N, C-alpha and C positions, 0 to 999 in steps of 0.2 A: 466809719462819719458819724459825729456827734450832731444831734438832731439839737439846732437853734433855740428849742425853746426851754432846754435844759439848764437845772441850777444845779448847784453843788447837792444841794439835798437831795435832787432825782437821782445825781450819778451818785450818791453815796447807798442810795436805794436799790439802784440798779446792778451795784456791786456786791449787795448784801443777798438781792434775791436769786445772782446769778450761781453765789458761791454756795447757798444752800439749796438751789435746783439741782447743783452737779454734785454735790455729795448725799444728800437726802433722797429725792427724787429720781436720780438717773439710775442708781440699785434697783430702783423698783420697776421699772419702763417693761424689762424682757420678763419679768412675774404678769404682769399683765396683760402682754401680748398672748404671754401663752395659757394663760388660763384665762382671760378674757371674764373674770369675773371684776364688780365693783371694788375698789380700793378704798375700803374706809379708813383705813390705819394711814395711808399716805393724806386722804384726804384732809382728817382730823388734825394731823401732824401740821397740814400748811396753815389750817384755821386758826393754831395754838400759835402762829406766829403774830397775827394779828392785822396781818395784810386785807382778811375781809373789812376790817372798819378802818380802810386808807379813807374811802370819802365820810366817813362819820365825823359830826366835827367831837371836839375831847370833851366837852359837857358829857358826854354818853361814853366815854372811853376811847373812843376812835382817833385814828392819825391828823383828822382833818387835813391830808394830803391832797384831796383833790384828784381831778379825773386822769389829769395827762402822769400823775403817780400810779393810778392805777390802772392805766393801759401800761406802762413799764413793769410793772407786778406779773400782769399777764402774761403781757409777750415774754419775759424772761420766763416766766415757767411752762410756755407753749414750747419756746425752743426746745425745751429737755423732753414735755410731753405734753400733748396738745391736750390730752385727756383732763390733764390736773390744772392745764392754762383754762380749758370750759368750766369744770369744777368751780375754778374763783371766780370768773364772769359768771357763770349761774346765780353763784350764791350773792353776788355782786346786785344781779338783776333783785333778787330779793328785797336787798336792800332798800333798792330806789321807792318801794310802796310805801315802806315806812317814811322816808323822809320826806318823801312827796307831800304823803297826804294823812298820815300818822297825827293822831294826838298826840299832845302831849306825855299823857299818861300810857300810850302805845309806845312812845319810843323810851321812856324810862324804862319799859318793862322788858322790851326787845334789843333794843342797840346795844347797852351794855354787853349782855352775853353774845350777842355777835360779833362785836369786837375783841373779844375775848376768845374767840374761837370753840364758845360750847355753845355756839348754836349754830344752824346751817339754814337760812333761809332760802324757799324756792319761789319762782310765781308758775302758775298754773292756768293757762285762756287756752289753749289749741282743742279744738275738738276734731272729730273725722270730718263732721258734717260742715266746719266751717272754716279752719284752715287761715288764711290770713284775714277773713273776714270776720272777725269777734262779734260782729252785731249778727251774725247768722248763729250764734252759738245755743246749743240746747238745755243744759245744765242748767238747772233752778235752786231757790231757796224760797222759803213761805217763811212770813213773819209768824210765830207760837208764843202770845207771850213775851216772855224775856229773851226768848232766845230765836234764832233763824235755824231752818233745817233742811241742808244743802243736799240734791240728790242728781246726778250726773256720772261723766265718767270726762277726762281730762287725760287728752294725749302729749307725748313728747316733755316731760316735764323733766326738766335738769335738776339734775341732785335728787331725782326722786325718792331713791334707797339709800341715801346718806340726808336729807332734808329732813330739819326736826319742825318748822314749821312751813304751812304751804302758802302763799298767797294767793287764793280761790277767787276767780272771776266768775259770776254766775246772772243767770238771768232774774231778776226780781219784780219787772213791771211787766202788769197784766198788760190786756185788750185795751187800748187807748191811748196806754204811754207812748212817748216821743221814745221816739228807737235809739235815738244819743240817749235815752235815761234811763233804758230798760235794763243797763248792766250794772249790779254792785259788787264791791269788793271785800273779802274778808281774811282773815286769818286763822287759819286753821292746824292744830297741831298736830303732830304726824299720829300720838295713840287716841284720839278721836274716837270714841265708838262709831261703829260703822263706814270708817275711812278706811278702804283697802288699797294695797298694791300687788301689783299684778305680777307673776315671777317675773324676773328680768330677762330679757331676751337678747343679747348682743348684740349690737348694730354692725355696719359695715368697719368702723375703726373707732377711736376713741375708748379703745379699750382700757377699762380700768375708769371709765366716767360712767354715773348712771343717768339714763336717757329713760326713763320708763315712762306708764302707765296709773293712774290711781281711780279707782270708784268707790263714788260717795252714794251710801245709800241709808236714807233718814239721819246724818250727821248734823247734829245737834252742837251749835256754838251761841255761846254770850253774845247779846246784840251788840257790846263792847269791844267786840272782835271785827266787825264791821270797820273797815278803812276810808275816810271819806265820809260825805252822807249817802244816804241810799240814791242808787242813781249815777253814782260817779265812777261805777266800775270801767267805761269807756275810757275816763279819762285816765284812771290807775294806769291801765293795760296801755293805751298809746304812749303816756307818758315815760313809761319805766322802758318800753321796748326800742323810744327815740332815743331817750339819753342815756342809759344806761347799755340797753342790749345793743344798738348798733356802734358803740365805739370800741363795747367789751367783746364784742365778735370780732373787729376789726383788729383788735388786738391779740386775738387769738390767731388769727391768720396772719399778722406780721411776725409772730413768734414763729410758726410753722415754715411760714416763708424763708426767714433766717436761717435754722436747721436746715431747710432744704439748698441752698446755697451753699453753705458751710460744706455740707454731705456731696453735692455736687462736684465745688471743687478740689476736695479731696480726692476723691475718685478720677477727675480727669488728670491731676499731678500724677498719682500714685499707678493708674493702667498703662501702659506703655504697648505702642502699638509702630515694626519695623525700629526697635529703638530709641522711640521717643515719646512722650508724655501724650495721651490725646488731648491735654490744652494746649498742645502746639499745631492743632488740628484747624484750620480758619472755620470748620463750621462749628465747631465743637466751640472755640472759642467767643465765636459770636452769637452762640446762647446762654452763653455762660456771662454775657455781656449785657444782653435783654433781660435775664433772670435777675440780674444786680440793677439795673436802672429802674424793672420794675416795683423792686423790693426799696431802692432809695424812694420813686414815686410815694408808694402808699405809705413811708413810714410819713415823707412830710404831710401828704395831708392827713391823715390818723393824728399825729402830733399837733399838728394846728388846730383842727376842731377840737380837742381836747383843750388847746389852752383857751381858744375861746371859751368853752361851755365852764371852764375855772374862771373867767375875767367876766362873767355873766354878759358875752355878746349875745344877741340870736344868732343862732350855728345849728338848724336843723339841718339846712342843706347840704350845709359841711358835713356833716355827721353822717348823713344820709352817701353823699358824694363820697368820702372814707372807706363804707363800707363795702358800699358797689365797687369799686376800681381793688380795695384789699383784696377781694374775695375773685374779682374775675381774675389780676393778675397772678394772684396764688394757682387758678388754675392753670391757667397759661404756662405759668412757669413751673407745676409741677407737670405738664407736658413734655416742656421741653427735656428738662431732668433726665426725665426715663429714656425719651429720646440717646440722650447723651449714656445712659447707662445699660443701654438695648436690655439684650435679656439677663443680663446682668443684676436691674431693676426689679428683676421679679420674683427675685429669691429672698424667703423670709430671712436669711442671715443679714441683710443690708436694709437699715432702717429709712431708706429712700420709698419702698414698699409701702409701709407704717406713713410714713409722712405724707404718701399719696394719699392714702386712705382716709385720712386723718381731714385732709381737704376737701374732699366731699363733703362735710359734715356743717361746712359753717357757712354755705350759703342760705340753706332756708331757717334758722332761726333769726329773729326780727324783720323777717322779710325776705321773701326771695329777689335776688336781681334785678326781676320783672317787676316787683313790686316798687323796688326802690326806684327803679325807672321811670315809675308813674307817679309815685311821690314829686320827686325833681319837675315834671311835665307839669303836673297841679301849680308847684311852685311859680314855674314858667310863664304859666298860662292866669295865675291868678285865680285857681279857685280850690287852692289848699285853704286848711283848717286853722291856719296860722303857725306861731311858731312856740313849740313847748319851752325851747329854751328861754324863751323871753317872759313867758310866762310863770316859768319856777326861776328863773335865774337867782331871787333872794335865796334858795335852798342849794342851788349848783355851785353856787361861785365861791370859791374861798374866802376865809375870813380874814378879819386883819391878823398881822402878827401867824401868818400862815406856813406851812412846810417851803413855800418858796424859799427860806431862806435860810433853812433850818437843815440839818441833814437828819439819815434816819438811823434808828437804833439799829444795834444787831441783832441777828434775828434768835431766840430763842430755841434752841432742838430738843 
């Protein structure tokens, strides 16, 4: 099925990313799985293709290709390796804070190396005691002359062990400060004294991707490293999560979902019972049909939301819905795929086992399904906090003479 929102430029980009993923990423997957180590080499190679800069304006060296193009890049990489799709989505999430709230000087300094693949950004928000409620975070910063001094611990930082600059949200407001203005955001270089990465502990899935914790002990950063104004941290965190995190993770889910369908169809055709392929069994055929229907629906929702974002239309609810439905349907399809594979799906020599493990990683980031439903309920009840896509339309919408009418360059390996 060719998504209705795709242009020739999008299709050219998909072809290039798919060819690269099959040639350069696929051969590395077995190593990622066997070692469960962070794959710095492949992460760096992908970054050098320029795809981290897919939404960065051309004036800063980016592709200026928009959010649908970003979805395609992440989806095609995740189709081969969920870990590398996650690596790109986490980097893109790190880009968001600079595009949304960075000063011109910060954009000039950071966006060109990010677009060139020489710098991988992260965003560090989550803490053990706060989870999805960022206002409960404990990490803090205090002003000391022309510097801020940061202390605290951040968990589940995507690209933790490959990132070069962390976008850290911390508490700066003292007693009496309004809760919504109590947080601020800072760019913290990975080699700042006092910043420590804890030894990496491989999670259930997404082997090859780094998803770790960082500790700040009296980390000093210049006042110029603050993103936005003091007290803008909540806005930086929420806008990044909504406008980049939700669609990015939806794209990872799509890639895994597509791979899961392809693997299950191949298995059902190749495995025979009583002289006929499993695909001839009515129950198997029905499960495959359901997987395909879920994937088609999820992709339509995802592409429509990204298309709206590219055109400056209010689309927060569409982004939330796409993430919720994309992840929920992926989990349902993973269960159906395992039922079709039966015991064969439990063996490490079949990639279905990896795909199912990877699928479990997509729900929590940018808000679990329960959080997404709460946001949709607030929208329906009229108690939401407004549309980030509307507030920031001037920096999320595609520019004139954009990628929509262009073809993508071939990747540089």
